[in-house]
C-alpha positions in Angstrom: -75.0 -32.5 -11.5 -72.8 -35.7 -10.9 -70.4 -34.3 -13.3 -69.8 -31.0 -11.4 -69.0 -33.2 -8.0 -65.5 -33.8 -9.2 -65.0 -30.1 -10.2 -66.4 -29.3 -6.6 -64.8 -31.3 -4.5 -61.4 -30.4 -6.6 -62.1 -26.8 -5.8 -62.6 -27.2 -2.2 -59.0 -28.5 -1.8 -58.0 -25.7 -3.5 -59.9 -23.4 -1.0 -58.9 -25.4 1.9 -55.3 -24.0 1.1 -56.4 -20.9 1.2 -52.8 -19.1 2.9 -51.0 -21.2 0.3 -53.2 -19.2 -2.3 -52.8 -15.9 -0.5 -48.8 -16.5 0.2 -48.3 -17.4 -3.5 -50.5 -14.3 -4.8 -48.2 -11.9 -3.0 -45.3 -13.6 -4.2 -46.9 -13.1 -8.0 -47.5 -9.6 -6.8 -43.9 -8.8 -6.0 -42.4 -10.6 -8.9 -44.8 -8.4 -11.2 -43.5 -5.6 -8.9 -39.9 -6.5 -9.7 -40.8 -7.1 -13.5 -41.9 -3.4 -14.1 -39.2 -2.0 -11.7 -36.1 -3.4 -13.3 -37.4 -3.1 -17.2 -34.9 -0.6 -17.7 -31.8 -3.2 -17.2 -30.8 -3.4 -20.8 -30.3 -7.3 -20.7 -33.9 -7.7 -19.1 -35.1 -4.7 -21.3 -34.0 -6.4 -24.4 -35.6 -9.8 -23.4 -39.2 -8.3 -22.2 -39.3 -6.2 -25.8 -38.3 -9.1 -27.8 -41.1 -11.3 -25.9 -43.9 -8.3 -26.4 -42.4 -8.4 -30.3 -43.0 -11.8 -30.9 -46.5 -11.9 -28.9 -47.8 -8.9 -31.1 -46.1 -10.3 -34.4 -47.1 -14.3 -33.8 -50.6 -14.0 -31.6 -52.3 -10.5 -32.2 -51.3 -9.7 -35.9 -50.2 -13.0 -37.3 -51.5 -14.0 -40.7 -51.9 -17.9 -39.3 -55.2 -19.0 -38.2 -56.7 -18.2 -35.0 -57.8 -22.0 -34.4 -53.8 -22.8 -34.9 -53.0 -20.3 -32.2 -55.6 -21.7 -30.2 -53.8 -25.0 -30.3 -50.3 -23.6 -29.4 -51.7 -21.9 -26.4 -53.1 -24.8 -25.1 -50.2 -26.6 -25.4 -48.1 -24.2 -24.0 -50.2 -23.5 -20.9 -50.9 -27.4 -20.6 -46.7 -27.8 -20.0 -47.1 -25.3 -17.4 -49.6 -27.0 -15.3 -48.0 -30.5 -15.8 -45.0 -29.4 -14.1 -46.9 -27.2 -11.2 -49.3 -30.5 -10.5 -46.0 -32.7 -11.0 -44.6 -31.1 -7.8 -47.1 -32.5 -5.8 -45.5 -35.9 -5.9 -42.5 -35.2 -3.3 -42.3 -32.3 -1.0 -38.8 -31.5 -2.4 -40.5 -30.7 -6.0 -42.1 -27.8 -4.5 -39.3 -25.9 -4.6 -40.0 -25.2 -8.1 -43.5 -23.6 -7.8 -42.1 -20.4 -6.1 -39.5 -20.1 -9.3 -42.3 -20.4 -12.3 -44.7 -18.3 -10.4 -42.5 -16.0 -9.6 -40.7 -16.1 -13.1 -43.9 -16.0 -14.6 -45.0 -12.5 -12.9 -41.9 -11.5 -13.4 -42.4 -11.4 -17.4 -45.6 -10.0 -17.1 -44.5 -7.0 -15.2 -41.9 -6.3 -17.4 -44.1 -7.2 -20.7 -47.0 -4.7 -19.0 -44.2 -2.1 -18.8 -43.1 -2.8 -22.3 -46.7 -2.3 -24.1 -47.3 0.8 -22.2 -44.4 2.5 -22.5 -43.0 1.5 -26.3 -46.6 0.6 -28.0 -48.7 3.1 -26.5 -52.3 3.2 -27.7 -51.9 -0.3 -29.3 -49.9 -1.7 -26.7 -52.8 -0.5 -24.2 -55.4 -2.0 -26.6 -53.5 -5.7 -26.3 -52.7 -5.1 -22.7 -56.2 -4.0 -21.4 -58.5 -5.9 -23.5 -56.5 -9.3 -24.4 -52.9 -9.7 -22.6 -54.1 -8.9 -18.9 -57.6 -10.7 -18.4 -56.2 -13.7 -20.8 -52.9 -13.8 -18.5 -54.7 -13.4 -14.8 -57.2 -16.1 -15.6 -54.4 -18.7 -16.6 -52.7 -17.4 -13.1 -55.7 -18.4 -11.3 -55.8 -21.8 -12.7 -51.9 -22.1 -12.3 -52.4 -21.1 -8.6 -55.1 -23.8 -8.1 -52.9 -26.2 -9.7 -49.9 -24.7 -6.6 -52.5 -25.2 -4.1 -53.1 -29.0 -4.5 -49.5 -29.5 -5.3 -49.0 -28.3 -1.6 -52.3 -30.1 -0.7 -50.5 -33.8 -1.7 -47.0 -33.2 -1.4 -46.6 -34.6 2.5 -49.1 -37.1 1.9 -48.7 -38.5 -1.7 -48.2 -42.5 -2.2 -46.7 -44.0 -5.6 -49.7 -46.0 -6.2 -52.4 -46.4 -8.7 -54.8 -43.9 -6.1 -52.2 -41.2 -6.3 -51.6 -40.9 -9.7 -55.6 -41.1 -10.1 -55.7 -38.5 -8.4 -53.1 -36.1 -10.3 -54.9 -36.9 -13.3 -58.1 -36.2 -12.6 -57.2 -32.7 -11.0 -55.0 -32.0 -14.0 -58.3 -33.0 -16.7 -60.3 -30.7 -14.3 -57.7 -28.1 -14.5 -56.9 -28.4 -18.4 -60.6 -28.0 -19.3 -60.6 -24.8 -17.6 -57.4 -23.7 -19.5 -59.3 -24.8 -22.5 -62.0 -22.6 -21.7 -59.6 -19.8 -21.4 -57.6 -20.6 -24.6 -60.9 -20.3 -26.1 -61.8 -16.5 -25.1 -58.8 -16.1 -25.9 -59.6 -16.7 -29.6 -62.5 -14.9 -29.4 -61.1 -11.8 -27.9 -58.3 -12.1 -30.9 -60.9 -12.5 -33.7 -63.0 -9.2 -31.7 -60.2 -6.9 -31.7 -57.2 -8.3 -33.8 -58.1 -10.8 -36.3 -60.8 -11.3 -39.3 -63.5 -13.6 -38.7 -61.9 -15.1 -42.4 -58.8 -15.9 -40.5 -60.4 -18.8 -37.8 -59.0 -21.7 -39.9 
């Protein structure tokens, strides 16, 4: 039970910033809606179409091992996590957080529009069974990182304790990210990859 205390304390601080969570959840919904609404713009349409084609080719129906994809996805989401937690070092850094969240939501909305309108039944299967649940789980982790950054930005001190707290939060959220990536790999194996394609 003592091992769970840091997790409880971390998410306790997240819940304390519930107003921040609500604000950024609304921002996310707005960004997602904008991504869906402006999908018909030619340049934006081509961008999202390329993203979806790349996702389908390199993740869903890739010939590469599911474990390699698992490692790549961990690396990509860890980078976002590091950026969001790093914004908590100084209040000025918080300006970056809405940009990252809205852009992520915007591409999410645009990608959903492409999956359902272009790829039809296959796209719907990918979106509902795989893309949406995994994306939302990661978004929850990233919103937690935003809340933690807002919670420390105005009181952060450039000392060992300050950086140690960031590292602790990072490790906790990274563990949850790895769990989501593991769920993603399992879903890949269930819906798209053969069991022989694990390694």
